[in-house]
C-alpha positions, 0 to 999 in steps of 0.5 A: 093290217085287219083289227076289230072294234071292241066294247070299251065302256060306253065307247068302241076301240081298236087295238093297235100294235106297237110295232104298229103305231112306232112306224109311225112315230106313235106312242102311249098317251100321245095326242091324236086329232081323228076325222073322218072323210068318205067312209075313212078314220084317219088317225094323225099326231096332233101337233102341238099349239104353243100358246104365246103370251100374245095370244093369251091376252090377245082379247083383253082390255086391260081391265080387271074384274071385280073382287068377289064378294065372299060373304062372312068369308071375306075377312080373315080368321087367322094368319092367313095370306092375302 
């Protein structure tokens, strides 16, 4: 298949026909990985990197940051929930 590179804002883009995308199980708004290899552009459906709770907290030392000083806004003036 041949297509034309078109200007899209400050970038460039190509249009891919729906049957072409269907054939590789891609659809609108799917996340893809794009890379180059020699003179070839490779577009591949991105794999989902699901984070575990262990991964999210792997570098946490167990401490909490110091409270932030909000200055004059530190004290409630109405019925805020704190």
